[in-house]
N, C-alpha and C positions, 0 to 999 in steps of 0.2 A: 318484399318478396316471400311468398308462402313457401313452406315446406314442401318439396315435389316427391310423391310416392316414386315416380319413374326415376328419379336419381337415386334413390334408396335402395330401388332394384338393381340398378346399374352397381352401384358401390358394393352391395353384397355379392353379385356374381363376380367383380373384379377380386374382391377378398377371398372368395371361394375357390377362383380358379388360379389365383395367384399371379396374374399377368393381365395387362390391359388387352393384348392381342388374343389371348384364350377368352376373355369375357367378349370381347368384339364377335368372336366366331360364333360363342354360345348364344350372344344375343341377335344376331344377324344384323350387326351394325358396324360400321367403320371404326378403326381404333380411335382416329381423331375426335370422333363423335362420342365415344366412351370416356375418352379422356377429359373433354370439354364438360360432360355431365358430372363428373366425378369433380372438377375444379369448382363448378358452380357450387355443388354441394358444400365443399371446403368454404367458399365465399360466405354462403348462408350461416354457417357455424362460426365462422371466422376463426379457423385453426386448420392444422394440416390432418388429415384422416389418413394418408398413405404416404409412406418413405418409398421413393422412386430409386431404383438402382438399374444398372445396365442388365442385372441377371434376373432380379425378381423384385416384387412389392413387398412391402411389410407394413403391417398396420400400427400407427402410432396410439399411444395410450387413449386419445380421443376416439381413433377409430375402432380400437378394441371395446370402448364402452358403447360405440354406437352400433356395433355388429349385431347383437343381440335384438335392438330394438329395429333394426332393419328386417331381420329374419322375420319377427312378429309381424310386422306390416305386410309382409308377403303372405304370411300364414292367414292373417286376418281377411286380406282379399279374398284367398281361395276360399276360406269358408263363408265369406259374404256371398260368392258366386254359387257356392253350392246350396246356401240355405234358399236364395232367390230363384235358384233354377226351377224350382216346381212351380213358379209363378208366372213364367215367361214363355206362355203358350204361343205367341205371335213372334216368336223369334224367326228369323230368316238367315239364310247363308248356307255354305257349304262345308262338311265336316268330313275331313279326311284322317282316316284310321287304317292301321295295319292289324290283322288278325291272323293268329296261328291256325292250322288246318281244321281240327275239330270244332274250333269255336266258330271259323267263319263259313264252314261248310254245314254244319248241323245244329248249331246253338242259336248263332244270332240271326239267321233267316225267319226263324220263328218268334223273335223279338222286334224286328223291324217294322213288322206290319202293325202291330199296337203302338210302337213309338211313332209310326209315320202319321196315326189317325190322331194323336194328342199334339203333334208337332208337324204339321203338314207343309211348313215351310222351310223346313232344314232338309237339304239334300245331302246324301251321305255317298260317300266315295270310299269303298272298301278295298283294300289289297289283302289278297289270302296268301301268306308265304311263311317261311319259319322264322323261329325268334330271332336268330342272327342277321336275318334281312330287315326285319322290323327295327330292331334297335340302330341298325346303320342308317335307315332312312330317317329315324326320328333324330340321331345326332346329326344329320345333313340337313334337317329341317324340311325333309319331304312329307312328314307325317306330323299331325299334332300329338298323338298317341298311339299306342297300341294294346291289343288285348291278347295275353299269352296263357299257357297251360301250366307253367313251372316256374316257380321264383327264379330271379337271376340277381348277380350281385354287379352292379357297375357303379362306379364312382359318381357319374353324371345323371344318373336315373332315379327318378321316384318310383316306387312301386306299392300297391296296394291291392288287397284282396277285394274283388266286386262280386264275383258269384261263386256257387259251389258246384261241385259235380262229383261223380262216383264212376270208377271204372268197375266193369262186371266181367267175368268170367263168360266168354262167348264159345260155344262148339257148334259143328255141324251138326244138322238135324238127324243123321244116323249115328251119331257118336255114341259109345257105351255110357259117356257121362250124361247124355241129353235127356234121359229118363228120370234121372235123379232130382229131387228136389233141392238137394244142398250136398257138398262135398267139402272134405278138408283140403287146405292149400297143397300139402304134401301129395295128397293122392292126384289133384289136378295137374302138378308139375311132373308127374311120372309119364306124361303124353307128351308127343312133339309139339312144338310151339310156334307160332308165327307171330312175327314182332315188327314194330315200326322201327326205322333206323335209329343207329345211335344219336343221342342228342335231342330226340324230340320229345316233347313235353309229355306226352304218354307214356314213353317208355321209362323217361326219369322219375315220375311218379311212382310207375311199378317197381322200378328196381330199388328205391328208396325204401318202400314198404319191406321188400324181399329182405333188406339189410337188417331192418328193424327186427324182423324173425329169425335173424342170424343164419339166413340163408343166403349163399353167394351166388350172384345173378349169372355167373358164368357156368353155374351146374345146370342151368335149364338147356333143355333139349330142342335148341333153336334149330329150325330145318329152313326158315327163310325171314330175311328183314328186308322189309318195302317202305317205300318212300311217302306212302299216303294212308289213310284210314280206309278208303274205299278199295285200294289193293288188299288189304290185310283182310277185309270183309270179304273178298272175291276168294281169296286163298283158302279162309276157313269154310266157305260154301262148298268149295272144291273138294274138301276133306282133307287138305294138307296139313292141317293142324288147329289147335285151340289158340285162343289169345285173349287179351284183357284189353277191353275198348270201353269209351264212354257209353252209357246207356243210351244218350241222345243219339248217337249216331247208328245204332243197330235196330230202330224202332220200325222201319219198314220191312227189313229183311226178317225180324221176328214176326211180324202180321203176316207175311207171307209163308211162313213155316220153314224158311230157309235156313235159319239160325235159331239156336236155343241159348237163353240166358240162364245160367245156373249160378244159384247163391253159393259163396265160399263161406263156410259157417264160422270159420276161426280168424279171418282177417277182414278188414274193410280198406279198399283202396280210394280213400276219400281226398279230395284234392280242392283245391281253389283255382279259380281263373282269375288272372291278376290284369290291373292296367299298369302301363308303364309310361313315363314321359319325362322330359327335361327337368331336372330341378331346377333350372334357372328360368324355366319356361312358365308364364301365366296361361295357363289354357284358354281358349275363347269359350265364351258362355254357352255356346251350343255343345261343346265338349263336356263341359261340366254337366249339362242338362242331361246329356246322354249317359254318363256314367252314373248319376244319381238316379235316373230310371233304370239302369241295371240293379243297382244297390237295392232299390226298393221293391223289386220283383223278386218272389221267389221262383228261382229258375223252374222247379219242377211243375209250377202252374201252367207253363207254355209248353212242356215235353210232352 
């Protein structure tokens, strides 16, 4: 009997989750199937790897010795998929992902065309929703992975930066700041401001940068909080206030002269876009290929 990678993956997930039931849920398997695979692995090595009790499982000395090798095997498979993803032009299948609003509405549409030309047999199904909804769908195995605008901490999620972006100061075309080439942050914050709702990736990035500048976000003259980038843009166009938005989201309005982008001379609101997926999951090669495609493209090339 040869060593089975699938069994190593299951063993690692049980050890990480602390129970067979939690591992079964994460792996989308039945609990008896998980138990059977771990027992087969123990039979292969001829030793117990886990001590079972009614409350929790514990690793034996052999289990503790095996754990880092099991993790390395999973990392190796992921690295192999990533390395080979650039050569798999004939891939077929459907890729299901979730995307936060700015990425899904303004960034990915410009990238899906080039991706479709390179990989015409991969169909993409994308849900545009907020980060909390994306994480819930990933945890419930409804999505392979998600793309979000701000980092999150979750014990079951793997997260990595895949693209870069920058928030820009945007003002109505008739605003006092509109004719200036650049302003300082303090000057900009003297004016009424329209923001995305609390918890949005765009707002989190902006508020974190303000805190680094020793500015209390609560001191801003917020006149309106809105649930989408499109609504914020409409409010800025109507002269209700200024805002900070992704440069990719206002290109159309800037071209029409409805909104002006003004450089903030003493602050950069730079950020990353992140991919997230279950630590216990091995992404399908189509998902690995898509993420590799995103990493290899300079975002500005397509915007």
